[in-house]
PDB file as gemmi writes it, atoms N, CA and C in Angstrom:
CRYST1    1.000    1.000    1.000  90.00  90.00  90.00 P 1                      
ATOM      1  N   MET A   1       4.768  14.533 -19.310  1.00  0.00           N  
ATOM      2  CA  MET A   1       3.731  13.580 -18.910  1.00  0.00           C  
ATOM      3  C   MET A   1       2.828  14.234 -17.869  1.00  0.00           C  
ATOM      4  N   ASN A   2       1.551  13.981 -18.010  1.00  0.00           N  
ATOM      5  CA  ASN A   2       0.633  14.477 -17.003  1.00  0.00           C  
ATOM      6  C   ASN A   2      -0.118  13.310 -16.382  1.00  0.00           C  
ATOM      7  N   LYS A   3      -0.939  13.609 -15.395  1.00  0.00           N  
ATOM      8  CA  LYS A   3      -1.599  12.547 -14.643  1.00  0.00           C  
ATOM      9  C   LYS A   3      -2.497  11.676 -15.508  1.00  0.00           C  
ATOM     10  N   ASN A   4      -2.964  12.194 -16.641  1.00  0.00           N  
ATOM     11  CA  ASN A   4      -3.790  11.384 -17.536  1.00  0.00           C  
ATOM     12  C   ASN A   4      -3.012  10.200 -18.095  1.00  0.00           C  
ATOM     13  N   ASP A   5      -1.692  10.331 -18.215  1.00  0.00           N  
ATOM     14  CA  ASP A   5      -0.872   9.217 -18.684  1.00  0.00           C  
ATOM     15  C   ASP A   5      -0.965   8.038 -17.720  1.00  0.00           C  
ATOM     16  N   LEU A   6      -0.992   8.327 -16.433  1.00  0.00           N  
ATOM     17  CA  LEU A   6      -1.130   7.261 -15.438  1.00  0.00           C  
ATOM     18  C   LEU A   6      -2.552   6.707 -15.467  1.00  0.00           C  
ATOM     19  N   ILE A   7      -3.536   7.572 -15.474  1.00  0.00           N  
ATOM     20  CA  ILE A   7      -4.935   7.141 -15.460  1.00  0.00           C  
ATOM     21  C   ILE A   7      -5.259   6.305 -16.697  1.00  0.00           C  
ATOM     22  N   CYS A   8      -4.748   6.699 -17.849  1.00  0.00           N  
ATOM     23  CA  CYS A   8      -5.000   5.955 -19.091  1.00  0.00           C  
ATOM     24  C   CYS A   8      -4.395   4.562 -19.069  1.00  0.00           C  
ATOM     25  N   ASN A   9      -3.417   4.333 -18.216  1.00  0.00           N  
ATOM     26  CA  ASN A   9      -2.753   3.033 -18.120  1.00  0.00           C  
ATOM     27  C   ASN A   9      -3.111   2.312 -16.820  1.00  0.00           C  
ATOM     28  N   LEU A  10      -4.246   2.646 -16.270  1.00  0.00           N  
ATOM     29  CA  LEU A  10      -4.685   2.062 -15.002  1.00  0.00           C  
ATOM     30  C   LEU A  10      -4.717   0.533 -15.056  1.00  0.00           C  
ATOM     31  N   ASN A  11      -5.069  -0.015 -16.207  1.00  0.00           N  
ATOM     32  CA  ASN A  11      -5.149  -1.468 -16.346  1.00  0.00           C  
ATOM     33  C   ASN A  11      -3.784  -2.147 -16.224  1.00  0.00           C  
ATOM     34  N   LYS A  12      -2.700  -1.399 -16.335  1.00  0.00           N  
ATOM     35  CA  LYS A  12      -1.346  -1.959 -16.229  1.00  0.00           C  
ATOM     36  C   LYS A  12      -0.827  -1.965 -14.791  1.00  0.00           C  
ATOM     37  N   ILE A  13      -1.510  -1.262 -13.902  1.00  0.00           N  
ATOM     38  CA  ILE A  13      -1.023  -1.149 -12.521  1.00  0.00           C  
ATOM     39  C   ILE A  13      -1.087  -2.511 -11.843  1.00  0.00           C  
ATOM     40  N   GLN A  14       0.026  -2.876 -11.205  1.00  0.00           N  
ATOM     41  CA  GLN A  14       0.153  -4.152 -10.508  1.00  0.00           C  
ATOM     42  C   GLN A  14       1.206  -3.987  -9.422  1.00  0.00           C  
ATOM     43  N   THR A  15       1.437  -5.028  -8.668  1.00  0.00           N  
ATOM     44  CA  THR A  15       2.510  -5.019  -7.677  1.00  0.00           C  
ATOM     45  C   THR A  15       3.028  -6.434  -7.501  1.00  0.00           C  
ATOM     46  N   THR A  16       4.078  -6.555  -6.734  1.00  0.00           N  
ATOM     47  CA  THR A  16       4.675  -7.862  -6.459  1.00  0.00           C  
ATOM     48  C   THR A  16       4.100  -8.422  -5.163  1.00  0.00           C  
ATOM     49  N   ASP A  17       4.383  -9.672  -4.866  1.00  0.00           N  
ATOM     50  CA  ASP A  17       3.945 -10.262  -3.600  1.00  0.00           C  
ATOM     51  C   ASP A  17       4.552  -9.501  -2.422  1.00  0.00           C  
ATOM     52  N   MET A  18       5.824  -9.142  -2.563  1.00  0.00           N  
ATOM     53  CA  MET A  18       6.472  -8.358  -1.502  1.00  0.00           C  
ATOM     54  C   MET A  18       5.828  -6.977  -1.391  1.00  0.00           C  
ATOM     55  N   GLY A  19       5.433  -6.412  -2.529  1.00  0.00           N  
ATOM     56  CA  GLY A  19       4.755  -5.121  -2.521  1.00  0.00           C  
ATOM     57  C   GLY A  19       3.428  -5.183  -1.787  1.00  0.00           C  
ATOM     58  N   VAL A  20       2.674  -6.255  -2.005  1.00  0.00           N  
ATOM     59  CA  VAL A  20       1.399  -6.442  -1.303  1.00  0.00           C  
ATOM     60  C   VAL A  20       1.634  -6.436   0.205  1.00  0.00           C  
ATOM     61  N   ASP A  21       2.604  -7.214   0.656  1.00  0.00           N  
ATOM     62  CA  ASP A  21       2.912  -7.280   2.095  1.00  0.00           C  
ATOM     63  C   ASP A  21       3.335  -5.919   2.631  1.00  0.00           C  
ATOM     64  N   ARG A  22       4.192  -5.227   1.906  1.00  0.00           N  
ATOM     65  CA  ARG A  22       4.707  -3.923   2.336  1.00  0.00           C  
ATOM     66  C   ARG A  22       3.572  -2.895   2.440  1.00  0.00           C  
ATOM     67  N   ILE A  23       2.715  -2.858   1.426  1.00  0.00           N  
ATOM     68  CA  ILE A  23       1.617  -1.891   1.415  1.00  0.00           C  
ATOM     69  C   ILE A  23       0.624  -2.190   2.533  1.00  0.00           C  
ATOM     70  N   LYS A  24       0.281  -3.460   2.709  1.00  0.00           N  
ATOM     71  CA  LYS A  24      -0.629  -3.831   3.798  1.00  0.00           C  
ATOM     72  C   LYS A  24      -0.060  -3.424   5.149  1.00  0.00           C  
ATOM     73  N   ARG A  25       1.219  -3.669   5.343  1.00  0.00           N  
ATOM     74  CA  ARG A  25       1.872  -3.325   6.611  1.00  0.00           C  
ATOM     75  C   ARG A  25       1.901  -1.809   6.814  1.00  0.00           C  
ATOM     76  N   ASN A  26       2.319  -1.076   5.776  1.00  0.00           N  
ATOM     77  CA  ASN A  26       2.454   0.376   5.898  1.00  0.00           C  
ATOM     78  C   ASN A  26       1.121   1.078   6.101  1.00  0.00           C  
ATOM     79  N   LEU A  27       0.060   0.565   5.470  1.00  0.00           N  
ATOM     80  CA  LEU A  27      -1.255   1.214   5.559  1.00  0.00           C  
ATOM     81  C   LEU A  27      -2.171   0.554   6.579  1.00  0.00           C  
ATOM     82  N   ARG A  28      -1.647  -0.463   7.246  1.00  0.00           N  
ATOM     83  CA  ARG A  28      -2.408  -1.188   8.262  1.00  0.00           C  
ATOM     84  C   ARG A  28      -3.706  -1.763   7.682  1.00  0.00           C  
ATOM     85  N   LEU A  29      -3.576  -2.437   6.555  1.00  0.00           N  
ATOM     86  CA  LEU A  29      -4.709  -3.068   5.896  1.00  0.00           C  
ATOM     87  C   LEU A  29      -4.686  -4.565   6.169  1.00  0.00           C  
ATOM     88  N   SER A  30      -5.841  -5.190   6.103  1.00  0.00           N  
ATOM     89  CA  SER A  30      -5.874  -6.646   6.291  1.00  0.00           C  
ATOM     90  C   SER A  30      -6.315  -7.312   4.999  1.00  0.00           C  
ATOM     91  N   ASN A  31      -7.367  -8.051   5.027  1.00  0.00           N  
ATOM     92  CA  ASN A  31      -7.823  -8.809   3.859  1.00  0.00           C  
ATOM     93  C   ASN A  31      -8.449  -7.893   2.823  1.00  0.00           C  
ATOM     94  N   ILE A  32      -7.627  -7.419   1.902  1.00  0.00           N  
ATOM     95  CA  ILE A  32      -8.078  -6.479   0.884  1.00  0.00           C  
ATOM     96  C   ILE A  32      -7.225  -6.674  -0.364  1.00  0.00           C  
ATOM     97  N   ASP A  33      -7.812  -6.436  -1.510  1.00  0.00           N  
ATOM     98  CA  ASP A  33      -7.063  -6.476  -2.769  1.00  0.00           C  
ATOM     99  C   ASP A  33      -6.310  -5.150  -2.871  1.00  0.00           C  
ATOM    100  N   VAL A  34      -5.025  -5.199  -2.614  1.00  0.00           N  
ATOM    101  CA  VAL A  34      -4.193  -3.998  -2.531  1.00  0.00           C  
ATOM    102  C   VAL A  34      -4.204  -3.214  -3.841  1.00  0.00           C  
ATOM    103  N   VAL A  35      -4.097  -3.893  -4.963  1.00  0.00           N  
ATOM    104  CA  VAL A  35      -4.056  -3.204  -6.254  1.00  0.00           C  
ATOM    105  C   VAL A  35      -5.374  -2.477  -6.506  1.00  0.00           C  
ATOM    106  N   GLU A  36      -6.491  -3.130  -6.253  1.00  0.00           N  
ATOM    107  CA  GLU A  36      -7.794  -2.481  -6.460  1.00  0.00           C  
ATOM    108  C   GLU A  36      -7.985  -1.321  -5.488  1.00  0.00           C  
ATOM    109  N   PHE A  37      -7.493  -1.478  -4.255  1.00  0.00           N  
ATOM    110  CA  PHE A  37      -7.557  -0.395  -3.280  1.00  0.00           C  
ATOM    111  C   PHE A  37      -6.786   0.817  -3.796  1.00  0.00           C  
ATOM    112  N   CYS A  38      -5.583   0.592  -4.280  1.00  0.00           N  
ATOM    113  CA  CYS A  38      -4.756   1.680  -4.795  1.00  0.00           C  
ATOM    114  C   CYS A  38      -5.405   2.337  -6.011  1.00  0.00           C  
ATOM    115  N   LYS A  39      -5.910   1.536  -6.939  1.00  0.00           N  
ATOM    116  CA  LYS A  39      -6.565   2.080  -8.127  1.00  0.00           C  
ATOM    117  C   LYS A  39      -7.766   2.940  -7.753  1.00  0.00           C  
ATOM    118  N   SER A  40      -8.539   2.483  -6.775  1.00  0.00           N  
ATOM    119  CA  SER A  40      -9.722   3.257  -6.376  1.00  0.00           C  
ATOM    120  C   SER A  40      -9.330   4.609  -5.792  1.00  0.00           C  
ATOM    121  N   LYS A  41      -8.227   4.660  -5.084  1.00  0.00           N  
ATOM    122  CA  LYS A  41      -7.744   5.929  -4.523  1.00  0.00           C  
ATOM    123  C   LYS A  41      -7.196   6.831  -5.623  1.00  0.00           C  
ATOM    124  N   ILE A  42      -6.411   6.249  -6.530  1.00  0.00           N  
ATOM    125  CA  ILE A  42      -5.759   7.017  -7.592  1.00  0.00           C  
ATOM    126  C   ILE A  42      -6.774   7.674  -8.519  1.00  0.00           C  
ATOM    127  N   THR A  43      -7.900   7.029  -8.739  1.00  0.00           N  
ATOM    128  CA  THR A  43      -8.893   7.552  -9.686  1.00  0.00           C  
ATOM    129  C   THR A  43      -9.820   8.600  -9.084  1.00  0.00           C  
ATOM    130  N   LYS A  44      -9.699   8.850  -7.794  1.00  0.00           N  
ATOM    131  CA  LYS A  44     -10.521   9.906  -7.194  1.00  0.00           C  
ATOM    132  C   LYS A  44     -10.099  11.263  -7.753  1.00  0.00           C  
ATOM    133  N   GLU A  45     -11.077  12.111  -7.950  1.00  0.00           N  
ATOM    134  CA  GLU A  45     -10.836  13.414  -8.577  1.00  0.00           C  
ATOM    135  C   GLU A  45      -9.840  14.274  -7.795  1.00  0.00           C  
ATOM    136  N   ASN A  46      -9.847  14.158  -6.481  1.00  0.00           N  
ATOM    137  CA  ASN A  46      -8.983  15.006  -5.663  1.00  0.00           C  
ATOM    138  C   ASN A  46      -7.603  14.391  -5.396  1.00  0.00           C  
ATOM    139  N   CYS A  47      -7.260  13.314  -6.090  1.00  0.00           N  
ATOM    140  CA  CYS A  47      -5.936  12.704  -5.937  1.00  0.00           C  
ATOM    141  C   CYS A  47      -4.902  13.592  -6.623  1.00  0.00           C  
ATOM    142  N   TYR A  48      -3.866  13.947  -5.894  1.00  0.00           N  
ATOM    143  CA  TYR A  48      -2.779  14.763  -6.428  1.00  0.00           C  
ATOM    144  C   TYR A  48      -1.738  13.821  -7.022  1.00  0.00           C  
ATOM    145  N   ILE A  49      -1.593  13.836  -8.338  1.00  0.00           N  
ATOM    146  CA  ILE A  49      -0.697  12.937  -9.056  1.00  0.00           C  
ATOM    147  C   ILE A  49       0.394  13.755  -9.731  1.00  0.00           C  
ATOM    148  N   TYR A  50       1.637  13.330  -9.523  1.00  0.00           N  
ATOM    149  CA  TYR A  50       2.753  14.000 -10.188  1.00  0.00           C  
ATOM    150  C   TYR A  50       3.854  12.987 -10.470  1.00  0.00           C  
ATOM    151  N   LYS A  51       4.668  13.309 -11.450  1.00  0.00           N  
ATOM    152  CA  LYS A  51       5.774  12.446 -11.837  1.00  0.00           C  
ATOM    153  C   LYS A  51       7.079  13.126 -11.454  1.00  0.00           C  
ATOM    154  N   GLN A  52       7.955  12.356 -10.854  1.00  0.00           N  
ATOM    155  CA  GLN A  52       9.260  12.859 -10.454  1.00  0.00           C  
ATOM    156  C   GLN A  52      10.261  11.751 -10.754  1.00  0.00           C  
ATOM    157  N   GLY A  53      11.186  12.034 -11.670  1.00  0.00           N  
ATOM    158  CA  GLY A  53      12.147  11.007 -12.061  1.00  0.00           C  
ATOM    159  C   GLY A  53      11.441   9.839 -12.720  1.00  0.00           C  
ATOM    160  N   LYS A  54      11.718   8.643 -12.249  1.00  0.00           N  
ATOM    161  CA  LYS A  54      11.148   7.448 -12.856  1.00  0.00           C  
ATOM    162  C   LYS A  54       9.852   6.993 -12.197  1.00  0.00           C  
ATOM    163  N   ASN A  55       9.335   7.747 -11.269  1.00  0.00           N  
ATOM    164  CA  ASN A  55       8.151   7.318 -10.526  1.00  0.00           C  
ATOM    165  C   ASN A  55       6.999   8.311 -10.606  1.00  0.00           C  
ATOM    166  N   TRP A  56       5.801   7.757 -10.518  1.00  0.00           N  
ATOM    167  CA  TRP A  56       4.603   8.541 -10.286  1.00  0.00           C  
ATOM    168  C   TRP A  56       4.376   8.569  -8.782  1.00  0.00           C  
ATOM    169  N   TYR A  57       3.865   9.672  -8.271  1.00  0.00           N  
ATOM    170  CA  TYR A  57       3.487   9.789  -6.876  1.00  0.00           C  
ATOM    171  C   TYR A  57       2.037  10.233  -6.840  1.00  0.00           C  
ATOM    172  N   CYS A  58       1.264   9.587  -5.993  1.00  0.00           N  
ATOM    173  CA  CYS A  58      -0.158   9.886  -5.874  1.00  0.00           C  
ATOM    174  C   CYS A  58      -0.455  10.109  -4.395  1.00  0.00           C  
ATOM    175  N   GLU A  59      -1.012  11.265  -4.078  1.00  0.00           N  
ATOM    176  CA  GLU A  59      -1.311  11.596  -2.690  1.00  0.00           C  
ATOM    177  C   GLU A  59      -2.795  11.854  -2.535  1.00  0.00           C  
ATOM    178  N   ILE A  60      -3.396  11.128  -1.593  1.00  0.00           N  
ATOM    179  CA  ILE A  60      -4.817  11.283  -1.309  1.00  0.00           C  
ATOM    180  C   ILE A  60      -5.142  10.655   0.046  1.00  0.00           C  
ATOM    181  N   ASP A  61      -6.065  11.264   0.764  1.00  0.00           N  
ATOM    182  CA  ASP A  61      -6.566  10.719   2.027  1.00  0.00           C  
ATOM    183  C   ASP A  61      -5.451  10.357   2.999  1.00  0.00           C  
ATOM    184  N   GLY A  62      -4.391  11.153   3.026  1.00  0.00           N  
ATOM    185  CA  GLY A  62      -3.293  10.906   3.956  1.00  0.00           C  
ATOM    186  C   GLY A  62      -2.390   9.759   3.561  1.00  0.00           C  
ATOM    187  N   ILE A  63      -2.447   9.353   2.286  1.00  0.00           N  
ATOM    188  CA  ILE A  63      -1.626   8.251   1.778  1.00  0.00           C  
ATOM    189  C   ILE A  63      -0.827   8.744   0.578  1.00  0.00           C  
ATOM    190  N   LYS A  64       0.416   8.275   0.483  1.00  0.00           N  
ATOM    191  CA  LYS A  64       1.247   8.570  -0.683  1.00  0.00           C  
ATOM    192  C   LYS A  64       1.664   7.253  -1.326  1.00  0.00           C  
ATOM    193  N   PHE A  65       1.245   7.064  -2.580  1.00  0.00           N  
ATOM    194  CA  PHE A  65       1.585   5.880  -3.360  1.00  0.00           C  
ATOM    195  C   PHE A  65       2.773   6.199  -4.257  1.00  0.00           C  
ATOM    196  N   THR A  66       3.670   5.252  -4.417  1.00  0.00           N  
ATOM    197  CA  THR A  66       4.792   5.370  -5.352  1.00  0.00           C  
ATOM    198  C   THR A  66       4.639   4.279  -6.392  1.00  0.00           C  
ATOM    199  N   ILE A  67       4.577   4.699  -7.673  1.00  0.00           N  
ATOM    200  CA  ILE A  67       4.348   3.770  -8.777  1.00  0.00           C  
ATOM    201  C   ILE A  67       5.434   3.983  -9.827  1.00  0.00           C  
ATOM    202  N   ASN A  68       6.102   2.909 -10.226  1.00  0.00           N  
ATOM    203  CA  ASN A  68       7.120   3.000 -11.261  1.00  0.00           C  
ATOM    204  C   ASN A  68       6.455   3.386 -12.578  1.00  0.00           C  
ATOM    205  N   SER A  69       7.002   4.397 -13.255  1.00  0.00           N  
ATOM    206  CA  SER A  69       6.359   4.938 -14.451  1.00  0.00           C  
ATOM    207  C   SER A  69       6.572   4.088 -15.703  1.00  0.00           C  
ATOM    208  N   PHE A  70       7.474   3.132 -15.655  1.00  0.00           N  
ATOM    209  CA  PHE A  70       7.708   2.268 -16.814  1.00  0.00           C  
ATOM    210  C   PHE A  70       6.936   0.955 -16.710  1.00  0.00           C  
ATOM    211  N   SER A  71       6.972   0.330 -15.535  1.00  0.00           N  
ATOM    212  CA  SER A  71       6.326  -0.975 -15.352  1.00  0.00           C  
ATOM    213  C   SER A  71       4.939  -0.860 -14.720  1.00  0.00           C  
ATOM    214  N   TYR A  72       4.597   0.325 -14.218  1.00  0.00           N  
ATOM    215  CA  TYR A  72       3.323   0.564 -13.522  1.00  0.00           C  
ATOM    216  C   TYR A  72       3.183  -0.334 -12.292  1.00  0.00           C  
ATOM    217  N   THR A  73       4.309  -0.627 -11.670  1.00  0.00           N  
ATOM    218  CA  THR A  73       4.329  -1.414 -10.445  1.00  0.00           C  
ATOM    219  C   THR A  73       4.205  -0.494  -9.242  1.00  0.00           C  
ATOM    220  N   ILE A  74       3.249  -0.799  -8.371  1.00  0.00           N  
ATOM    221  CA  ILE A  74       3.133  -0.043  -7.117  1.00  0.00           C  
ATOM    222  C   ILE A  74       4.294  -0.499  -6.249  1.00  0.00           C  
ATOM    223  N   ILE A  75       5.192   0.417  -5.994  1.00  0.00           N  
ATOM    224  CA  ILE A  75       6.390   0.099  -5.221  1.00  0.00           C  
ATOM    225  C   ILE A  75       6.074   0.087  -3.737  1.00  0.00           C  
ATOM    226  N   THR A  76       5.395   1.141  -3.285  1.00  0.00           N  
ATOM    227  CA  THR A  76       5.057   1.238  -1.877  1.00  0.00           C  
ATOM    228  C   THR A  76       3.944   2.256  -1.689  1.00  0.00           C  
ATOM    229  N   ALA A  77       3.445   2.299  -0.487  1.00  0.00           N  
ATOM    230  CA  ALA A  77       2.471   3.301  -0.068  1.00  0.00           C  
ATOM    231  C   ALA A  77       2.751   3.599   1.398  1.00  0.00           C  
ATOM    232  N   HIS A  78       2.660   4.861   1.750  1.00  0.00           N  
ATOM    233  CA  HIS A  78       2.937   5.299   3.127  1.00  0.00           C  
ATOM    234  C   HIS A  78       1.850   6.236   3.606  1.00  0.00           C  
ATOM    235  N   LEU A  79       1.607   6.216   4.900  1.00  0.00           N  
ATOM    236  CA  LEU A  79       0.743   7.218   5.502  1.00  0.00           C  
ATOM    237  C   LEU A  79       1.530   8.504   5.605  1.00  0.00           C  
ATOM    238  N   LEU A  80       0.893   9.614   5.275  1.00  0.00           N  
ATOM    239  CA  LEU A  80       1.569  10.921   5.367  1.00  0.00           C  
ATOM    240  C   LEU A  80       1.493  11.464   6.779  1.00  0.00           C  
TER     241      LEU A  80                                                      
END                                                                             
């Protein structure tokens, strides 16, 4: 699998209510659509995307996103 597999399934990316809270807390975000924020970062040309085990990892702008490769659920995001 390469990063195009994730990009081609961008419309499937989602998260849970707990995921929204976790991502907002970890990235210090306030009133923002977390899923759209993540998608906008992931689609940037300089985003480093790789798959390890059951997850996709996306690193850009000092942020690392973890996305489940089967459900396309954003599990978490952390500042690097």
